C-alpha positions in Angstrom: 0.2 -0.3 -0.2 3.1 1.9 0.5 3.1 3.4 -3.5 -1.0 4.2 -3.6 0.1 6.4 -0.2 3.4 7.9 -2.2 1.2 9.3 -5.3 -1.8 10.3 -3.6 -0.3 12.0 -1.3 1.8 14.1 -4.1 -1.5 14.7 -6.4 -3.6 15.9 -2.6 -2.7 19.5 -3.1 -3.7 19.3 -6.6 -6.7 17.7 -5.6 -7.5 20.3 -3.5 -6.9 23.0 -6.3 -9.2 21.1 -8.8 -12.1 21.4 -5.9 -11.8 24.7 -5.1 -14.5 27.2 -5.8 -16.8 24.2 -7.6 -19.1 25.1 -4.5 -21.9 22.6 -3.2 -24.2 22.5 -5.8 -21.7 21.6 -9.1 -23.0 18.7 -11.0 -19.5 17.9 -12.5 -17.5 16.9 -8.9 -17.1 14.4 -6.0 -20.0 15.9 -4.6 -22.0 15.8 -8.0 -23.5 12.9 -9.4 -25.1 14.3 -13.1 -21.0 14.8 -14.4 -19.9 11.3 -16.2 -17.1 9.7 -17.7 -16.5 7.4 -21.1 -13.7 4.8 -20.7 -13.0 2.3 -23.5 -10.4 -0.2 -22.9 -8.6 -2.5 -26.0 -9.8 -5.4 -24.9 -10.8 -8.5 -22.8 -8.4 -10.6 -23.6 -5.6 -9.9 -21.5 -7.2 -9.9 -17.7 -4.8 -6.3 -17.0 -7.0 -4.2 -19.3 -10.4 -5.8 -17.8 -9.0 -4.7 -14.0 -7.7 -2.0 -15.6 -11.2 -1.1 -16.7 -13.0 -1.5 -13.1 -10.4 0.3 -11.6 -10.9 3.3 -13.2 -14.4 2.4 -12.5 -14.0 1.8 -8.9 -12.0 5.0 -8.2 -14.1 7.3 -10.8 -17.0 6.3 -8.7 -14.8 7.0 -5.1 -15.6 11.1 -7.0 -18.8 10.9 -7.3 -18.9 10.4 -11.3 -21.3 7.9 -13.4 -19.2 5.7 -15.8 -19.1 3.7 -19.4 -16.5 1.7 -19.7 -16.8 -0.2 -23.0 -14.2 -2.3 -24.8 -13.5 -2.9 -27.8 -12.5 -6.6 -29.1 -9.1 -4.9 -30.1 -10.9 -3.7 -33.1 -10.5 0.0 -33.5 -13.5 0.7 -36.1 -15.8 -0.5 -33.1 -13.3 1.7 -30.7 -13.9 4.8 -32.8 -17.6 4.1 -33.0 -17.9 3.6 -28.8 -16.0 7.0 -28.2 -17.9 9.2 -31.4 -21.1 7.0 -29.2 -20.3 9.0 -26.1 -19.4 12.2 -26.8 -23.4 11.9 -28.3 -24.1 11.0 -25.6 -22.5 14.5 -23.7 -20.3 13.0 -21.4 -18.2 15.2 -18.8 -14.6 13.7 -20.4 -13.3 10.7 -22.3 -10.5 8.0 -20.7 -8.9 6.2 -23.9 -6.8 3.1 -24.2 -6.2 2.9 -27.7 -6.1 -0.5 -29.9 -5.1 2.0 -32.8 -3.2 4.9 -31.3 -4.3 6.4 -35.5 -7.4 6.2 -35.3 -8.8 8.9 -33.8 -8.5 12.1 -35.9 -11.7 12.6 -36.9 -13.5 11.7 -34.1 -11.6 13.4 -31.2 -12.3 16.7 -32.8 -15.3 16.4 -32.0 -14.6 15.9 -28.6 -12.9 19.1 -29.1 -15.8 21.0 -30.2 -18.0 19.3 -27.2 -15.1 20.6 -25.0 -15.0 17.4 -23.7 -12.0 16.9 -22.0 -9.5 13.4 -23.6 -7.1 11.9 -21.5 -4.5 8.8 -22.9 -4.6 5.8 -21.0 -1.9 4.2 -21.1 -1.6 4.1 -25.0 -0.9 7.3 -26.4 -3.4 8.1 -29.2 -1.9 9.6 -32.1 -1.6 12.7 -34.8 -4.7 14.8 -32.2 -4.7 18.1 -31.0 -8.0 16.9 -29.1 -5.6 14.9 -26.2 -5.7 16.6 -23.5 -2.6 14.6 -21.1 -1.4 11.8 -20.4 -1.7 8.4 -18.1 1.2 6.6 -18.2 4.5 4.3 -16.7 7.9 5.3 -18.1 7.9 3.7 -20.9 11.5 3.8 -21.4 12.2 2.5 -18.5 10.3 -0.6 -19.2 12.3 -1.1 -21.6 15.8 -0.4 -19.6 14.1 -3.4 -17.5 13.8 -5.6 -20.0 16.8 -5.5 -21.6 19.4 -5.2 -18.9 17.8 -8.5 -16.8 19.0 -10.4 -20.4 22.1 -9.4 -20.0 22.8 -9.0 -16.3 21.4 -13.1 -16.9 24.0 -13.7 -19.6 26.3 -12.4 -17.3 27.6 -9.5 -20.0 27.7 -6.8 -17.7 30.1 -8.0 -15.4 32.3 -10.1 -17.5 31.1 -13.6 -15.8 28.8 -14.7 -19.1 30.9 -16.8 -21.9 29.2 -15.5 -25.0 28.6 -15.2 -27.7 25.7 -15.3 -27.1 22.3 -16.3 -29.4 19.3 -14.0 -28.6 15.9 -13.2 -30.4 13.9 -10.1 -30.0 10.0 -9.5 -30.3 8.8 -6.0 -30.2 5.0 -5.1 -29.5 2.0 -3.9 -32.3 2.7 -1.6 -34.3 -0.4 0.7 -34.0 0.6 1.6 -30.4 3.0 4.1 -29.7 4.1 1.9 -26.8 6.2 -0.3 -28.6 8.2 2.0 -30.3 9.6 3.5 -26.8 9.8 -0.5 -25.7 12.3 -1.7 -28.1 14.0 1.4 -28.8 14.8 2.0 -24.6 16.2 -2.3 -24.6 18.2 -1.8 -28.4 19.6 1.1 -26.0 20.7 -2.0 -23.7 21.0 -4.1 -26.5 23.3 -2.8 -29.1 26.2 -2.2 -28.0 26.6 -5.8 -27.4 25.5 -6.8 -30.8 27.3 -5.0 -32.4 30.0 -6.5 -30.3 29.1 -9.4 -30.9 28.6 -11.1 -27.5 25.1 -10.8 -28.5 24.6 -12.9 -32.0 20.4 -12.1 -33.6 20.5 -15.4 -36.5 17.4 -14.8 -38.0 19.3 -11.2 -38.6 15.8 -9.0 -37.6 16.9 -6.2 -35.9 14.5 -3.7 -36.9 11.4 -2.8 -34.9 9.5 -3.4 -38.8 10.8 -6.9 -38.7 9.7 -7.6 -34.6 6.7 -6.4 -34.6 3.2 -8.6 -33.4 0.3 -7.0 -34.3 -2.2 -6.7 -31.3 0.6 -7.7 -29.2 -0.5 -11.6 -29.5 0.9 -14.5 -27.7 -0.7 -17.2 -30.7 1.3 -14.9 -33.5 4.2 -14.5 -31.3 4.5 -18.5 -31.3 4.5 -18.7 -34.8 6.9 -16.3 -35.5 9.4 -17.8 -32.5 8.6 -21.6 -34.5 9.2 -20.0 -37.5 12.3 -19.0 -36.5 13.3 -21.8 -34.7 12.6 -24.2 -38.0 15.5 -21.7 -40.2 18.5 -20.6 -37.5 18.4 -22.6 -34.4 18.9 -26.1 -35.4 22.1 -26.3 -35.1 23.0 -24.1 -32.2 20.8 -23.0 -29.1 18.8 -19.9 -28.2 20.2 -18.2 -24.8 17.4 -15.2 -24.7 14.5 -14.0 -26.2 13.1 -10.2 -25.7 9.2 -10.3 -25.5 8.4 -7.3 -24.8 5.1 -8.6 -23.0 3.7 -11.6 -20.8 1.1 -13.2 -23.1 3.3 -13.0 -26.1 6.5 -14.6 -23.7 3.8 -17.5 -22.9 3.3 -17.8 -26.8 6.9 -17.4 -27.8 8.1 -20.7 -24.4 5.3 -22.6 -26.1 7.1 -22.5 -29.4 10.3 -23.4 -27.8 9.0 -26.5 -25.7 8.2 -27.8 -28.8 11.0 -27.7 -29.8 12.5 -29.6 -27.1 13.4 -26.7 -25.0 13.3 -27.1 -20.6 14.5 -30.1 -20.4 17.6 -31.8 -18.6 20.5 -30.7 -21.0 18.2 -28.0 -23.1 17.1 -25.4 -20.7 14.1 -22.5 -22.2 16.4 -19.1 -22.5 15.9 -16.2 -20.7 12.5 -14.9 -21.4 11.4 -11.3 -20.3 7.8 -10.3 -20.3 5.7 -7.0 -19.4 2.5 -7.1 -17.3 3.2 -9.4 -14.5 0.1 -11.1 -15.3 -1.1 -13.9 -13.4 0.2 -16.7 -16.4 3.2 -15.1 -16.3 3.9 -15.3 -13.0 2.7 -18.9 -12.4 6.0 -19.7 -15.1 8.3 -17.5 -13.4 7.8 -19.7 -10.2 7.9 -22.5 -12.2 11.1 -21.4 -13.9 9.9 -21.0 -17.1 9.4 -17.5 -17.9 12.5 -15.5 -16.3 11.4 -11.9 -15.9 8.5 -9.1 -16.1 7.7 -5.7 -15.4 5.3 -5.2 -13.2 2.9 -2.3 -13.7 1.1 -1.3 -10.4 -2.4 -1.1 -12.9 -3.9 0.5 -9.7 -1.9 3.4 -9.8 -2.3 4.7 -13.0 -5.9 4.1 -12.5 -6.2 7.0 -9.9 -3.7 9.5 -11.5 -6.3 9.2 -14.1 -9.0 9.5 -12.1 -7.3 13.2 -10.3 -6.5 14.0 -14.0 -10.1 13.7 -15.0 -11.2 15.7 -11.6 -9.2 18.4 -12.4 -9.9 18.8 -15.9 -13.9 18.7 -15.4 -13.3 21.3 -12.9 -11.5 23.0 -14.9 -7.9 23.2 -13.4 -4.6 21.1 -14.3 -3.9 18.1 -13.1 0.0 17.0 -11.3 2.4 16.1 -14.2 5.4 15.2 -15.0 6.7 15.2 -18.5 5.7 18.0 -20.0 8.0 16.8 -23.6 8.6 12.6 -24.1 5.2 12.3 -25.4 4.5 14.4 -29.7 1.9 12.6 -30.1 2.4 13.8 -33.6 0.1 17.3 -32.9 1.9 18.4 -30.6 3.9 17.1 -26.9 0.8 15.8 -24.7 1.5 16.5 -20.7 2.1 13.3 -19.2 2.3 11.7 -16.0 4.6 8.6 -15.5 4.6 6.0 -13.1 7.6 4.1 -12.4 7.4 0.3 -13.6 9.3 -2.4 -11.7 11.2 -5.1 -12.9 10.2 -9.1 -10.8 11.3 -12.2 -11.6 11.1 -15.6 -8.9 13.6 -13.4 -6.2 11.3 -11.1 -5.6 7.5 -10.7 -7.1 6.7 -11.8 -3.5 8.1 -9.2 -2.1 6.8 -6.8 -5.0 3.3 -8.4 -5.8 2.3 -10.8 -3.0 3.0 -7.7 -0.5 1.2 -5.0 -2.6 -1.5 -6.7 -2.6 -1.7 -6.7 -5.8 -2.2 -10.7 -6.4 -3.0 -13.5 -3.7 -1.4 -16.5 -3.0 -4.8 -17.7 -3.9 -4.1 -16.3 -7.5 -0.7 -18.1 -7.4 -2.1 -22.0 -7.1 
């Protein structure tokens, strides 16, 4: 609970300012029942997004807002239609975790004309000046943590590793702005080792457009891993895989096990991940997936709810980044939360002690 308390304390002053002068008769704040917030999330395929949606509803309910929560089944057209309906219904604010960040330029013009503030949730909306604020995690640190784990576990940092080592690279969906941040940050760490020969990418796929995975799909990641293993690793084992997301990591591990990895004499390579999803934590405990990046989505919902409450009252919310996230039309002011690298050695203290997961979740 310490992290939640810290974030809440950091924002409490801004919250007080956002409420000041609004009056008890206002229908757009914690004391009013008429204000409404439209929330759109990308998919229910990942438990992470289910949790995000419910967390947002719970946090905004605490402020007294009505909410409409929709999921888009990973279909950009469906999500745009959902947002358009919410604008027509006259919501007081929009919170959007986009399927395709490039799909909203037209519909958000309607939101701007209707003076409806828009907050990008975790995934930056691109090509629109109607995006007011962005709430996310430090995506550069996410990429660094994944790549740092690989090189440290291989022993390349302290010189104990006897390379060269083989590595294959995966990235997320090309239509998600976070993909570029994660991958570029990871390559900042990995590229020097690739260039000096300590790491070898036998497939030759090192450019972002060669390694993206549409919709972060685990099945697609599994298929690509199978293809790479069949074409490039028939006579050599794979030592490490940069995977940006847990759902992809599970698919990658399935492919590896089909190719004989995970048995005595042929251990699984180091495999990273992101989001601390239950299947991956179980995999980490079981000695298969090696690492994940934990992002406390309860904190993300809390910060976003503070943002909503501020902008609905015409106040400026707390932000801590004003330069990183250029969406092509403007630099969107953002609040960045801290990610945490998790492996078998610290999952209990990070995930269980914080209440993010229960022991019963991992049985």
